[in-house]
C-alpha positions as CSV (number, residue, x, y, z in Angstrom):
1,M,-14.7,52.8,32.0
2,A,-11.4,51.0,32.4
3,E,-12.9,47.9,33.4
4,S,-15.2,47.7,30.2
5,V,-12.1,48.4,28.0
6,V,-10.3,45.5,29.8
7,A,-13.4,43.2,29.3
8,V,-13.5,44.2,25.5
9,A,-10.0,43.5,25.1
10,A,-10.3,40.1,26.9
11,V,-13.2,39.1,24.6
12,F,-11.3,40.4,21.5
13,F,-8.1,38.3,22.5
14,F,-10.3,35.1,23.2
15,V,-12.1,35.5,19.8
16,T,-8.8,36.2,18.0
17,T,-7.2,33.1,19.7
18,V,-10.0,30.9,18.8
19,V,-10.1,32.1,15.0
20,L,-6.3,31.5,14.8
21,L,-6.7,28.2,16.3
22,L,-9.4,27.1,13.9
23,L,-7.4,28.5,10.9
24,F,-4.3,26.6,12.2
25,R,-6.2,23.3,12.4
26,K,-7.8,23.8,8.9
27,Q,-4.4,24.4,7.6
28,E,-3.0,21.4,9.3
29,K,-5.7,19.1,7.8
30,E,-5.1,20.6,4.4
31,I,-1.3,19.9,4.6
32,K,-2.2,16.3,5.7
33,R,-4.7,15.9,2.9
34,V,-2.1,17.1,0.3
35,R,0.5,15.0,1.8
36,D,-1.8,11.9,1.7
37,L,-2.7,12.6,-1.9
38,S,1.0,12.7,-2.7
39,E,1.6,9.2,-1.3
40,V,-1.4,7.6,-3.0
41,D,-1.7,6.2,-6.5
42,E,-4.5,8.2,-8.1
43,L,-5.8,5.3,-10.4
44,T,-5.8,2.4,-7.9
45,G,-6.0,4.1,-4.5
46,L,-3.1,2.1,-3.2
47,L,0.0,3.6,-1.9
48,N,2.5,5.0,-4.5
49,R,6.1,4.3,-4.4
50,R,7.0,7.1,-2.2
51,G,4.3,6.4,0.4
52,F,5.2,2.7,0.4
53,E,8.9,3.4,1.0
54,E,8.1,5.9,3.7
55,R,6.0,3.4,5.6
56,V,8.0,0.2,5.1
57,T,11.5,1.3,5.6
58,P,11.0,1.8,9.4
59,F,9.8,-1.8,9.6
60,V,12.8,-3.1,7.7
61,H,15.1,-1.3,10.2
62,Q,13.0,-2.9,13.1
63,V,13.4,-6.4,11.6
64,V,17.1,-6.0,11.0
65,S,17.5,-4.7,14.5
66,S,15.5,-7.7,15.9
67,N,17.5,-10.1,13.9
68,M,20.7,-8.7,15.4
69,G,19.3,-8.9,18.9
70,G,18.2,-5.5,19.3
71,E,15.6,-4.4,21.9
72,R,12.0,-3.7,21.2
73,R,11.2,0.0,21.0
74,H,7.7,0.0,19.3
75,S,4.4,-1.0,20.7
76,F,3.8,-2.8,17.2
77,H,6.8,-4.9,16.8
78,V,7.5,-7.1,13.7
79,S,10.2,-9.8,13.6
80,H,9.7,-10.7,9.9
81,L,8.9,-8.8,6.8
82,S,8.5,-10.3,3.3
83,I,8.2,-8.4,0.1
84,V,6.1,-9.7,-2.9
85,V,6.5,-8.0,-6.3
86,F,3.6,-8.7,-8.7
87,D,3.7,-8.0,-12.5
88,I,0.7,-8.5,-14.8
89,D,1.7,-10.7,-17.6
90,R,1.8,-9.2,-21.1
91,F,0.2,-6.1,-19.9
92,K,1.4,-4.0,-22.9
93,V,-0.3,-6.4,-25.3
94,L,-3.4,-6.4,-23.4
95,N,-3.3,-2.5,-23.5
96,D,-2.6,-2.5,-27.2
97,E,-5.3,-4.9,-28.1
98,H,-8.1,-3.7,-25.9
99,G,-7.4,-0.2,-25.2
100,H,-6.0,1.9,-22.3
101,H,-9.5,2.3,-20.6
102,F,-9.7,-1.6,-20.5
103,G,-6.1,-1.7,-19.1
104,D,-7.0,0.8,-16.4
105,A,-10.0,-1.3,-15.4
106,V,-7.7,-4.3,-15.1
107,L,-5.2,-2.5,-12.9
108,C,-8.0,-1.3,-10.6
109,R,-9.4,-4.8,-10.3
110,F,-6.1,-6.2,-9.5
111,A,-5.6,-3.6,-6.9
112,G,-8.8,-4.6,-5.5
113,F,-7.7,-8.3,-5.3
114,I,-4.6,-7.2,-3.4
115,R,-6.7,-4.9,-1.0
116,D,-8.9,-7.8,-0.1
117,S,-5.9,-10.0,0.7
118,V,-3.8,-7.8,2.9
119,R,-4.2,-7.1,6.6
120,E,-4.3,-3.6,8.2
121,T,-0.7,-4.2,9.2
122,D,0.5,-4.9,5.7
123,F,1.4,-2.4,2.9
124,A,0.3,-2.5,-0.6
125,C,1.4,-0.2,-3.4
126,R,1.4,0.4,-7.2
127,W,5.1,0.6,-7.8
128,G,4.7,1.8,-11.3
129,G,3.0,0.8,-14.5
130,D,1.6,-2.7,-14.1
131,E,4.0,-3.6,-11.3
132,F,2.6,-3.9,-7.7
133,V,4.4,-4.5,-4.4
134,V,3.1,-5.8,-1.1
135,A,5.1,-5.8,2.1
136,F,3.7,-8.5,4.5
137,T,4.7,-7.9,8.1
138,D,5.3,-10.7,10.5
139,A,5.2,-13.2,7.5
140,G,8.2,-15.4,6.6
141,I,8.9,-16.2,2.9
142,H,6.8,-19.4,2.8
143,R,3.6,-17.7,4.3
144,A,4.3,-14.7,1.9
145,K,4.4,-17.2,-1.0
146,M,1.1,-18.7,0.1
147,L,-0.6,-15.2,0.3
148,A,0.8,-14.3,-3.1
149,E,-0.5,-17.6,-4.6
150,N,-3.9,-16.9,-3.3
151,I,-3.9,-13.5,-5.2
152,R,-2.4,-15.2,-8.3
153,V,-5.2,-17.7,-8.3
154,R,-7.9,-15.1,-8.0
155,V,-6.3,-13.2,-10.9
156,S,-6.3,-16.3,-13.0
157,E,-10.0,-16.9,-12.4
158,F,-10.7,-13.4,-13.5
159,A,-11.9,-13.0,-17.1
160,P,-12.7,-9.5,-17.8
161,L,-15.0,-8.7,-20.7
162,S,-13.7,-6.4,-23.5
163,S,-15.4,-5.5,-26.8
164,K,-13.6,-8.6,-28.2
165,G,-14.9,-10.9,-25.5
166,A,-13.4,-12.4,-22.3
167,V,-9.8,-11.8,-21.8
168,N,-7.4,-14.1,-19.8
169,V,-5.3,-12.2,-17.3
170,T,-2.5,-13.7,-15.3
171,V,0.2,-12.3,-13.0
172,S,3.7,-13.4,-12.1
173,C,5.1,-13.0,-8.6
174,G,8.5,-12.9,-6.9
175,V,8.9,-13.2,-3.1
176,A,11.8,-12.3,-0.9
177,T,12.2,-11.7,2.8
178,I,14.6,-9.7,5.2
179,E,17.1,-12.3,6.3
180,G,20.8,-12.9,6.4
181,G,22.7,-10.2,4.6
182,L,19.6,-8.3,3.5
183,R,19.3,-5.2,5.5
184,T,17.6,-2.6,3.3
185,L,14.3,-2.3,1.5
186,E,16.3,-1.8,-1.7
187,G,18.1,-5.1,-1.1
188,V,15.1,-7.2,-0.5
189,M,13.3,-5.6,-3.5
190,R,16.2,-6.5,-5.7
191,K,16.0,-10.1,-4.4
192,A,12.1,-10.1,-5.2
193,D,12.8,-8.7,-8.6
194,G,15.2,-11.6,-9.3
195,A,12.5,-14.1,-8.2
196,L,10.0,-12.3,-10.5
197,Y,12.4,-12.6,-13.4
198,R,12.4,-16.5,-12.7
199,A,8.7,-16.6,-12.7
200,K,8.6,-14.8,-16.1
201,K,11.3,-16.9,-17.5
202,D,9.7,-20.3,-16.3
203,G,6.4,-19.4,-18.2
204,R,4.6,-16.8,-16.2
205,N,1.5,-17.1,-14.1
206,Q,3.4,-18.4,-11.0
207,V,5.1,-17.4,-7.8
208,S,8.8,-17.9,-7.5
209,L,11.3,-17.7,-4.6
210,P,14.9,-16.5,-5.0
211,A,17.2,-19.0,-6.5
212,V,19.1,-21.0,-3.8
213,P,23.0,-20.5,-4.2
214,R,24.7,-23.6,-5.2
215,V,27.2,-25.0,-2.7
216,S,30.5,-26.0,-4.4
């Protein structure tokens, strides 16, 4: 009798443990799913600002440490990291003239151009509105400029149709890289934004680098 009670208790304990383990794993997957959704832009499927910052910031620290002679501590080590900020030219006008559904379609297609152009080790996000950001790992400023130029050209050849006919879409880009006194993601983003402003000021539909300081 005692042996049968022990056997039943053992089975009950085993079944309870398995059920609790399955529930825990299910809850873990749900937490991960919710977390992933909170880091992805719903419209384009790219990372949102939060997801981008969380993934890129450790690589910024890694590059800064490498530049300062720090030792390698990661299996995937990067020694360069460049940021490209993209802004669709006159997007508000495009939205106003052709409608928000058309504007959303343009954003999604542009996200597709970016997605097709980045590697698994790069990070792309919709920063907000019609502004997108890509972090190119192990790419110096000139390689990042070339990659941005390839995307810019693809966009300029893209002529989506609206109810009013084909629409010309262009994009301006600013490029910056982690070097010198730049040691934070915020700092390199500010530098890339400055380069983007130059691209807009110089006529749009182009890729610009940060201005070179004048030596007096």
